[in-house]
C-alpha positions in Angstrom: 83.7 88.6 145.3 84.5 91.1 142.5 83.5 94.7 142.9 81.6 94.4 139.6 80.6 91.5 137.4 82.2 91.8 134.0 79.9 91.1 131.0 80.5 90.2 127.4 77.9 90.7 124.7 77.8 88.3 121.7 75.7 89.8 118.9 75.5 93.6 118.8 72.2 94.1 117.0 69.0 95.9 118.0 68.0 93.5 120.8 71.4 93.8 122.4 71.4 97.6 122.3 67.8 98.4 123.0 67.1 95.8 125.6 70.2 94.4 127.2 72.7 97.2 127.1 70.4 100.1 127.9 69.3 98.3 131.0 72.6 96.9 132.0 74.1 100.4 132.1 71.7 101.3 134.9 73.1 98.5 137.2 76.0 99.7 139.3 77.3 96.1 140.0 78.2 95.4 136.4 80.4 96.7 133.6 80.4 95.5 130.0 84.0 94.9 129.0 83.7 92.7 125.8 81.7 92.9 122.6 81.5 90.5 119.7 79.9 90.8 116.3 80.7 89.2 112.9 80.8 92.8 111.5 83.5 94.0 113.9 82.8 97.7 113.0 79.4 97.3 114.5 80.9 95.8 117.7 83.3 98.7 117.8 80.5 101.3 117.6 78.4 99.6 120.3 81.4 99.2 122.5 82.2 102.9 122.2 78.7 103.7 123.4 78.2 101.1 126.1 81.5 99.6 127.1 84.3 100.5 129.5 87.2 102.6 128.3 89.3 99.4 127.8 86.5 97.2 126.4 87.7 94.6 124.0 86.1 93.9 120.6 86.0 90.6 118.7 84.6 89.2 115.4 84.8 85.6 116.7 82.9 84.6 119.9 85.5 81.9 120.7 88.1 84.6 121.2 85.8 86.5 123.5 85.3 83.4 125.6 89.0 83.1 126.2 88.8 86.2 128.4 89.2 84.8 132.0 88.0 88.1 133.5 84.5 87.7 132.1 81.9 86.5 134.5 78.7 86.7 132.4 77.9 86.4 128.7 74.7 87.6 127.0 73.9 85.9 123.7 71.9 88.0 121.2 72.5 86.1 117.9 70.1 84.3 115.5 68.4 81.2 116.8 70.6 78.8 114.9 73.7 79.7 117.0 72.1 79.9 120.4 73.0 76.4 121.5 76.5 76.3 120.1 77.5 79.6 121.7 75.7 79.0 125.0 77.3 75.6 125.5 80.8 77.0 124.7 80.2 79.9 127.1 79.1 77.7 130.0 82.0 75.3 129.4 84.3 78.4 129.5 83.0 79.1 133.0 80.6 82.0 132.2 77.0 82.5 133.4 74.8 82.9 130.4 71.7 84.9 129.4 70.6 83.7 126.0 67.9 85.5 124.1 64.6 83.7 123.3 63.9 81.1 122.0 66.2 78.8 124.0 67.2 77.0 120.8 66.2 76.2 117.3 65.4 72.6 118.3 64.5 70.7 121.5 67.6 68.5 121.1 69.8 71.6 121.2 67.9 73.0 124.2 68.5 69.8 126.1 72.2 70.0 125.3 72.2 73.6 126.7 70.5 72.4 129.9 73.0 69.6 130.3 75.9 72.0 129.8 74.5 74.3 132.5 74.3 71.3 135.0 77.8 70.1 134.1 79.4 73.6 134.5 77.5 74.6 137.6 76.9 78.0 136.0 73.6 79.8 135.7 71.6 79.9 132.5 68.5 81.9 131.7 66.5 82.7 128.6 65.4 86.2 127.6 61.6 85.9 128.1 61.2 89.6 129.0 57.4 89.6 128.9 57.3 87.9 132.3 58.6 91.2 133.7 55.9 93.5 132.5 53.7 95.1 135.3 50.6 93.2 134.2 52.5 89.9 134.0 54.0 90.4 137.5 50.6 91.3 139.0 48.7 88.5 137.4 51.4 85.9 138.4 51.1 87.0 142.0 47.3 86.7 141.9 47.5 83.3 140.3 50.1 82.1 142.8 47.9 83.2 145.6 45.1 81.0 144.2 42.8 83.8 143.1 41.8 81.9 139.9 41.8 78.4 141.4 42.8 75.6 139.1 43.5 76.9 135.6 42.2 74.4 133.2 41.9 76.4 129.9 44.1 79.1 128.5 44.8 81.0 125.3 48.3 82.3 124.3 48.0 85.2 122.0 50.6 86.4 119.5 48.7 87.8 116.5 49.9 90.6 114.3 47.8 91.8 111.4 50.7 92.9 109.2 54.0 93.3 111.0 56.4 90.9 109.3 60.1 91.7 110.3 61.9 92.2 107.0 65.4 92.8 108.3 68.1 90.4 109.4 67.4 86.7 109.1 63.8 86.6 110.4 62.5 85.2 107.1 65.2 82.5 106.9 64.0 79.2 108.1 67.5 77.7 108.2 68.8 80.3 110.6 65.7 80.9 112.7 63.9 77.5 112.7 60.6 79.1 111.9 58.6 82.3 111.7 56.0 83.9 114.0 55.6 80.7 116.1 59.2 80.6 117.2 59.6 84.4 117.2 56.6 85.8 119.1 54.5 82.7 119.7 57.3 81.6 122.0 56.7 84.6 124.3 53.0 84.0 124.5 53.5 80.3 125.3 56.2 81.0 127.9 53.9 83.6 129.6 50.9 81.1 129.7 52.9 78.2 131.0 54.4 80.4 133.7 51.1 81.6 134.8 49.7 78.1 135.0 52.8 76.7 136.6 52.3 73.7 134.3 55.2 72.2 132.3 53.9 68.7 131.6 52.5 68.5 128.1 50.7 65.4 127.0 49.9 66.0 123.3 50.0 68.7 120.7 48.2 69.3 117.4 49.4 72.0 115.1 48.6 73.9 111.9 51.1 76.0 110.0 50.3 78.3 107.1 52.3 79.8 104.2 49.5 81.9 102.7 50.2 85.6 102.8 54.0 85.5 102.7 53.9 84.7 99.0 52.1 88.0 98.2 54.0 90.7 96.4 54.0 94.4 97.4 52.0 93.6 100.6 51.1 96.2 103.1 53.4 95.8 106.1 54.4 97.8 109.1 58.1 97.3 108.2 57.8 97.6 104.4 56.9 95.0 101.9 58.8 91.7 101.9 60.4 89.7 99.1 58.2 86.6 98.7 61.2 84.6 97.5 63.0 85.2 100.8 59.9 84.4 102.9 60.8 80.8 103.7 59.0 80.6 107.1 55.3 80.4 108.0 53.2 83.5 108.2 50.9 82.0 110.8 50.8 79.0 113.1 48.3 77.6 115.6 48.6 74.9 118.3 46.2 72.9 120.5 48.1 71.7 123.6 46.8 69.3 126.1 48.6 68.9 129.4 48.9 65.8 131.5 46.4 67.0 134.0 43.8 67.7 131.3 44.3 71.4 131.1 44.2 72.8 127.5 46.0 75.7 125.9 45.2 77.2 122.5 48.2 79.0 121.0 47.8 81.5 118.1 50.6 83.3 116.3 51.0 85.3 113.1 53.1 88.0 111.5 50.4 88.4 108.8 46.8 87.4 109.2 43.5 88.9 108.0 42.2 89.5 111.5 41.5 92.6 113.6 41.8 90.6 116.8 45.5 91.4 117.4 47.4 90.9 120.5 51.0 90.0 121.2 52.6 88.3 124.2 49.3 88.1 126.0 47.4 85.3 127.6 43.8 84.6 128.8 43.2 82.2 131.7 40.1 80.4 132.9 40.1 78.8 136.3 37.7 77.2 138.8 37.5 80.4 140.9 37.9 83.1 138.3 39.5 84.2 135.0 41.8 86.8 133.7 42.9 88.3 130.4 45.4 90.9 129.2 43.5 92.0 126.0 42.3 95.4 127.2 44.6 96.1 130.1 44.6 93.5 132.8 41.1 92.2 133.7 40.4 89.7 136.5 36.8 88.4 136.6 34.7 85.9 138.5 31.7 85.4 140.7 31.0 86.7 144.3 27.8 86.7 146.3 25.8 85.3 143.4 27.0 88.1 141.1 29.5 88.3 138.3 32.3 90.8 138.5 35.1 92.2 136.4 38.0 94.1 137.9 40.1 96.4 135.7 43.5 96.4 137.5 45.2 99.9 137.6 48.9 99.1 137.2 50.2 102.6 137.4 49.9 104.8 140.5 48.1 108.2 140.1 50.4 111.0 139.1 51.1 114.3 140.9 51.4 117.5 138.9 55.0 118.5 138.0 56.5 115.2 139.4 57.2 111.9 137.9 57.4 108.7 139.9 60.3 106.2 139.4 59.5 103.5 137.0 61.4 100.3 136.1 60.9 98.9 132.6 60.4 95.2 132.0 63.9 95.0 130.5 65.3 96.9 133.6 63.6 94.5 135.9 64.7 91.5 133.9 68.3 92.5 133.9 68.4 93.5 137.6 66.9 90.2 138.8 69.2 88.3 136.5 72.3 90.0 138.0 71.0 89.7 141.5 70.5 85.9 141.1 74.2 85.7 140.2 75.3 87.9 143.0 73.2 86.1 145.6 73.5 82.6 144.1 69.7 82.1 143.6 67.7 80.6 140.8 66.9 82.9 137.8 63.2 83.9 137.3 63.3 82.2 133.8 64.6 78.7 134.5 66.2 76.8 131.6 64.1 73.7 132.2 61.0 75.8 131.7 62.3 77.3 128.5 63.1 73.8 127.3 59.4 72.8 127.6 58.5 75.9 125.5 60.8 74.8 122.8 59.6 71.2 122.9 56.0 72.3 122.4 56.8 74.7 119.6 58.7 71.9 117.8 55.8 69.6 118.3 53.4 72.1 116.6 55.7 72.2 113.6 56.0 68.4 113.6 52.2 68.0 113.9 51.6 70.4 111.0 54.2 68.6 108.8 52.7 65.1 109.5 49.1 65.9 110.0 49.2 63.9 113.2 49.2 64.6 117.0 52.5 64.6 118.7 52.6 62.7 122.1 55.0 63.3 124.9 56.4 60.5 127.1 
């Protein structure tokens, strides 16, 4: 085995820098030796900060994939190119971490999964919210059976006014959608993972283009151009699973609501419930009385000393690299991410046709 895994980064924007590279540089078993961006000057700048002294820089991902020394590729590009680049990387013999969502369409996601099986290489999708302390704690509690059978859940991804106005976020052709595919995907992934239920039966969806057409709107990232706002500003789904469990998914970048939460879920089971809305709360009934437990996720501090902490991105990257080194399954399995994409696509389809979408 090599002393260090060699990693290539395709797409050198904010998600690559702030999430992937800042966490990868903390892992001693890896080194980033290749960078690709259509604007090669951007790739050069990122390589200078995070790459090895002899790191290579490319404007075309196909040239990067020819590097036989690369073991792993991280894909941080717009949604429209996820499938194309992932499949090419897998076929070039690289393990792949692709940013969420898995793909723009379920057909593309299925092709990615098939390519991973053919190549024998590992594929994971960047659903980093699974690695938050509250998510990790709740997943362990659910896996132990603390909530019993979870038959109702809500997936929350509501922003009041936080429309991303940079890059291609507002471009339906390149992204496949707006808040549903951007942040709703995180909330749905988190909810399905908690429930350990990946068998949808039917989906009803509503998609709205209401506030995106307003001019000079208040927004956390500055006002947007209504003519460029080609995606929805909010979307909602009602998802019924094969075992009868029901999930309500809510997502928005702009909505007249004060009930805002992002990448959170609420769970209702036969033995108890949980929600992430005000910290992590687990609740139920004991000895004929109702109880609510507020989980303390951070240990108490000591004056003048700081304990060691691992961010969600740090944990995500470390466990991904470890699964390659030890030949185990990644935490985020591609077959799970495929179901997320299938459900999101069904919400869009249901909204377009006004009819329920049924799964075989």
